[in-house]
FIDO-415399 format. One record per residue (C-alpha): residue number from 0; chain; x, y, z. Coordinates in Angstrom, 2 decimals. Each point is the difference from the previous one (the first is absolute). Example, Ala and Ser with C-alpha at 12.3 -4.5 7.8 and 13.67 -1.06 7.14 Angstrom:
residues 2
<0; 'A'; <12.30; -4.50; 7.80>>
<1; 'A'; <1.37; 3.44; -0.66>>
This chain:
residues 199
<0; 'A'; <48.83; 16.19; 12.27>>
<1; 'A'; <-0.82; -2.66; 3.01>>
<2; 'A'; <-2.97; -2.24; 0.63>>
<3; 'A'; <-2.58; 2.52; -0.19>>
<4; 'A'; <0.63; 0.32; -3.74>>
<5; 'A'; <0.61; -3.97; -0.78>>
<6; 'A'; <-3.07; -0.33; 1.55>>
<7; 'A'; <-1.88; 2.61; -1.84>>
<8; 'A'; <1.33; -1.83; -2.98>>
<9; 'A'; <-0.76; -3.96; 0.83>>
<10; 'A'; <-3.92; 0.66; 1.14>>
<11; 'A'; <-0.90; 2.22; -3.24>>
<12; 'A'; <0.99; -2.90; -2.19>>
<13; 'A'; <-1.89; -2.26; 2.87>>
<14; 'A'; <-2.95; 2.38; -0.87>>
<15; 'A'; <0.30; -0.65; -3.41>>
<16; 'A'; <0.20; -3.67; -0.11>>
<17; 'A'; <-2.93; -0.19; 2.78>>
<18; 'A'; <-2.28; 1.55; -2.63>>
<19; 'A'; <1.32; -1.43; -2.88>>
<20; 'A'; <-1.09; -3.65; 2.07>>
<21; 'A'; <-2.91; 1.04; 0.93>>
<22; 'A'; <-0.65; 0.91; -4.08>>
<23; 'A'; <0.65; -3.26; -0.98>>
<24; 'A'; <-1.75; -2.16; 2.19>>
<25; 'A'; <-2.86; 1.91; -0.60>>
<26; 'A'; <0.61; -0.43; -3.78>>
<27; 'A'; <0.00; -3.65; 0.71>>
<28; 'A'; <-3.58; 0.10; 0.70>>
<29; 'A'; <-1.01; 1.60; -3.66>>
<30; 'A'; <1.72; -3.23; -2.61>>
<31; 'A'; <-0.21; 1.42; -3.34>>
<32; 'A'; <-1.33; 3.74; 1.56>>
<33; 'A'; <-3.21; -2.36; 0.02>>
<34; 'A'; <-2.09; 0.77; 3.59>>
<35; 'A'; <-2.23; -3.02; -0.92>>
<36; 'A'; <2.14; -2.59; 1.27>>
<37; 'A'; <0.49; 1.88; 3.40>>
<38; 'A'; <-3.61; 0.15; 0.40>>
<39; 'A'; <-0.74; -3.40; -0.86>>
<40; 'A'; <2.85; -1.55; 2.98>>
<41; 'A'; <-1.74; 2.65; 2.35>>
<42; 'A'; <-2.84; -2.43; -0.85>>
<43; 'A'; <1.52; -3.21; 1.33>>
<44; 'A'; <1.41; -0.88; -3.53>>
<45; 'A'; <3.55; -0.13; -0.69>>
<46; 'A'; <1.42; 1.96; -2.00>>
<47; 'A'; <2.93; 2.32; 1.17>>
<48; 'A'; <2.88; -1.80; 0.62>>
<49; 'A'; <0.78; -0.95; 3.80>>
<50; 'A'; <2.95; 1.67; 1.13>>
<51; 'A'; <-2.03; 3.54; -1.22>>
<52; 'A'; <-2.26; -0.80; 2.77>>
<53; 'A'; <2.40; -0.29; 2.35>>
<54; 'A'; <0.77; 3.68; -0.41>>
<55; 'A'; <4.48; -0.16; 0.40>>
<56; 'A'; <0.24; 3.61; -2.25>>
<57; 'A'; <-2.95; 1.73; 2.03>>
<58; 'A'; <0.93; -1.30; 3.64>>
<59; 'A'; <3.46; -1.26; -0.21>>
<60; 'A'; <1.54; 2.49; -2.49>>
<61; 'A'; <-2.51; 2.44; 0.29>>
<62; 'A'; <-1.47; 1.20; 3.52>>
<63; 'A'; <2.99; -1.53; 1.87>>
<64; 'A'; <2.26; 1.64; -1.74>>
<65; 'A'; <-1.04; 3.18; -0.16>>
<66; 'A'; <-1.15; 1.13; 3.26>>
<67; 'A'; <2.94; -0.58; 1.22>>
<68; 'A'; <1.85; 1.77; -3.14>>
<69; 'A'; <-2.19; 2.81; 1.03>>
<70; 'A'; <0.63; -0.05; 3.55>>
<71; 'A'; <3.26; 0.02; -0.70>>
<72; 'A'; <-0.15; 2.82; -2.13>>
<73; 'A'; <-2.36; 1.98; 1.84>>
<74; 'A'; <2.59; -0.34; 3.59>>
<75; 'A'; <3.15; 0.95; -3.03>>
<76; 'A'; <-1.92; 2.57; -1.15>>
<77; 'A'; <-0.87; 1.88; 3.64>>
<78; 'A'; <3.58; -0.42; 0.68>>
<79; 'A'; <-0.36; -2.68; 2.21>>
<80; 'A'; <3.11; -2.10; -1.43>>
<81; 'A'; <2.24; 1.12; 3.18>>
<82; 'A'; <-2.49; -1.46; 2.34>>
<83; 'A'; <1.68; -3.49; 1.28>>
<84; 'A'; <-3.44; -1.24; 0.76>>
<85; 'A'; <-1.46; 0.63; -2.72>>
<86; 'A'; <2.77; -2.05; -1.92>>
<87; 'A'; <-0.85; -2.39; 2.09>>
<88; 'A'; <-4.08; -0.10; -1.38>>
<89; 'A'; <1.21; 0.26; -3.37>>
<90; 'A'; <2.07; -2.93; -0.11>>
<91; 'A'; <-3.66; -1.79; 1.53>>
<92; 'A'; <-1.79; 1.51; -2.72>>
<93; 'A'; <2.45; -0.86; -2.47>>
<94; 'A'; <-0.33; -3.97; 1.22>>
<95; 'A'; <-3.34; 0.67; -0.33>>
<96; 'A'; <1.01; 0.67; -3.79>>
<97; 'A'; <2.51; -3.14; -0.31>>
<98; 'A'; <-3.14; -2.54; 0.96>>
<99; 'A'; <-2.72; 1.67; -2.51>>
<100; 'A'; <3.48; -0.41; -2.54>>
<101; 'A'; <0.48; -3.17; 0.59>>
<102; 'A'; <-4.29; -0.41; -0.32>>
<103; 'A'; <-0.11; 1.33; -3.63>>
<104; 'A'; <3.18; -1.73; -1.19>>
<105; 'A'; <-1.49; -3.10; 1.49>>
<106; 'A'; <-3.40; 0.31; -2.29>>
<107; 'A'; <1.61; 1.10; -2.63>>
<108; 'A'; <2.04; -2.62; -0.31>>
<109; 'A'; <-2.80; -2.60; 0.07>>
<110; 'A'; <-1.78; 1.97; -1.60>>
<111; 'A'; <2.66; -0.04; -3.31>>
<112; 'A'; <0.57; -3.96; 0.67>>
<113; 'A'; <-3.32; -1.22; 0.09>>
<114; 'A'; <-1.31; 2.13; -3.05>>
<115; 'A'; <-3.56; 1.34; -0.43>>
<116; 'A'; <-2.80; -0.90; 0.39>>
<117; 'A'; <-1.79; 0.06; -4.16>>
<118; 'A'; <-2.28; -2.37; -1.90>>
<119; 'A'; <1.73; -2.46; -1.70>>
<120; 'A'; <1.00; -3.00; -1.70>>
<121; 'A'; <2.94; -1.96; -1.29>>
<122; 'A'; <0.57; -3.33; -2.09>>
<123; 'A'; <0.26; -1.29; 3.18>>
<124; 'A'; <-3.27; 1.26; 1.34>>
<125; 'A'; <-2.34; 0.72; -3.33>>
<126; 'A'; <-2.65; 1.03; 1.80>>
<127; 'A'; <0.14; 3.65; 0.93>>
<128; 'A'; <-0.48; 0.78; 3.93>>
<129; 'A'; <0.80; 2.52; 2.39>>
<130; 'A'; <2.96; -0.76; 2.12>>
<131; 'A'; <3.35; 0.85; 0.93>>
<132; 'A'; <2.37; -1.41; -3.08>>
<133; 'A'; <3.69; 0.31; 0.57>>
<134; 'A'; <-0.11; -0.95; 4.50>>
<135; 'A'; <1.37; -3.26; -0.53>>
<136; 'A'; <2.55; 1.11; -2.19>>
<137; 'A'; <2.15; 1.76; 1.86>>
<138; 'A'; <-0.01; 3.49; -1.26>>
<139; 'A'; <2.08; -1.71; -3.24>>
<140; 'A'; <-3.29; 1.83; -2.26>>
<141; 'A'; <1.34; 3.03; 0.39>>
<142; 'A'; <3.13; -1.08; -2.34>>
<143; 'A'; <-2.78; -1.28; -1.94>>
<144; 'A'; <-1.77; 2.48; -2.24>>
<145; 'A'; <-1.58; -3.02; -1.77>>
<146; 'A'; <-2.06; -1.16; 2.83>>
<147; 'A'; <-1.44; 3.47; 1.03>>
<148; 'A'; <-2.23; -0.66; -3.13>>
<149; 'A'; <-2.04; -2.69; 2.42>>
<150; 'A'; <-1.21; 3.20; 1.36>>
<151; 'A'; <-3.29; 0.65; -2.01>>
<152; 'A'; <-1.70; 2.42; 2.41>>
<153; 'A'; <0.60; 2.82; 1.47>>
<154; 'A'; <2.01; 0.46; -3.16>>
<155; 'A'; <3.76; 0.98; 0.71>>
<156; 'A'; <-0.57; -0.90; 3.44>>
<157; 'A'; <3.26; -1.94; 0.07>>
<158; 'A'; <1.50; 2.79; -1.39>>
<159; 'A'; <-1.62; 2.34; 2.82>>
<160; 'A'; <0.88; -1.73; 3.16>>
<161; 'A'; <3.24; -0.49; -0.66>>
<162; 'A'; <0.88; 3.52; -0.95>>
<163; 'A'; <-1.83; 1.27; 3.05>>
<164; 'A'; <1.44; -2.75; 2.18>>
<165; 'A'; <2.98; 0.89; -0.76>>
<166; 'A'; <0.22; 3.32; 0.51>>
<167; 'A'; <-1.55; -0.53; 3.07>>
<168; 'A'; <2.98; -2.00; 0.98>>
<169; 'A'; <2.69; 2.54; -0.98>>
<170; 'A'; <-1.48; 1.74; 1.37>>
<171; 'A'; <-0.63; -1.94; 4.05>>
<172; 'A'; <3.55; -0.46; -0.76>>
<173; 'A'; <1.23; 3.46; -0.17>>
<174; 'A'; <-2.25; 0.75; 3.13>>
<175; 'A'; <1.33; -2.93; 1.90>>
<176; 'A'; <3.31; 1.76; -1.24>>
<177; 'A'; <-1.02; 3.50; 1.03>>
<178; 'A'; <-1.33; -1.11; 3.53>>
<179; 'A'; <3.28; -1.33; 1.09>>
<180; 'A'; <1.85; 2.02; -0.93>>
<181; 'A'; <-2.16; 2.78; 2.21>>
<182; 'A'; <-0.02; -2.86; 2.82>>
<183; 'A'; <3.90; 0.55; 0.09>>
<184; 'A'; <-0.50; 3.47; -0.15>>
<185; 'A'; <-1.87; 0.50; 2.80>>
<186; 'A'; <2.08; -2.78; 2.06>>
<187; 'A'; <3.07; 2.54; -0.81>>
<188; 'A'; <-1.84; 3.31; 0.81>>
<189; 'A'; <-0.90; -2.34; 3.33>>
<190; 'A'; <3.55; -0.86; 0.75>>
<191; 'A'; <2.07; 2.51; -1.90>>
<192; 'A'; <-2.31; 3.29; 0.48>>
<193; 'A'; <-1.88; 1.90; -2.34>>
<194; 'A'; <0.71; 3.25; -2.29>>
<195; 'A'; <-1.07; 3.57; 1.63>>
<196; 'A'; <-2.21; 1.80; -1.56>>
<197; 'A'; <2.55; 2.04; -1.34>>
<198; 'A'; <1.54; -2.64; -2.34>>
């Protein structure tokens, strides 16, 4: 057992979390599993939550993690892990993954705190309108399910956003930890040498 097997296992999980992040981000564009909101938003009328459009799950947790993970996985599969230069490059790739994971983590956190864009009203604002009713709640709406009823459309949008942004948040944390492990792994490989293909 050496750096090769450790790196390979880490990057299998990185690939899975990267794909999960992309899927979650894409799903967030279709609240209530309807395409009409995305179509209306494309025409210039806001109907999609702003943080969804930052593409944290696609760009950060997805592409910026997947490319390094696939590269490192292919390097390991070709038994190139004994190459110190290759291990040094893996540090750079893993660092890019860290940046991507941090971006995805930040966007998911802000998305959870601000809540979804929806057609809403409450006792203080009885006239229904499109907006983000929880943006000034500092995330307190997450513990108060009665507030979720303020949103009329899209149907169940609060549950939808909370579930998917929470998944993105957890995936980003996992990616961040795995990329940091890969950076340490690569650094140890550069300094101490790596396993040979016989290992």
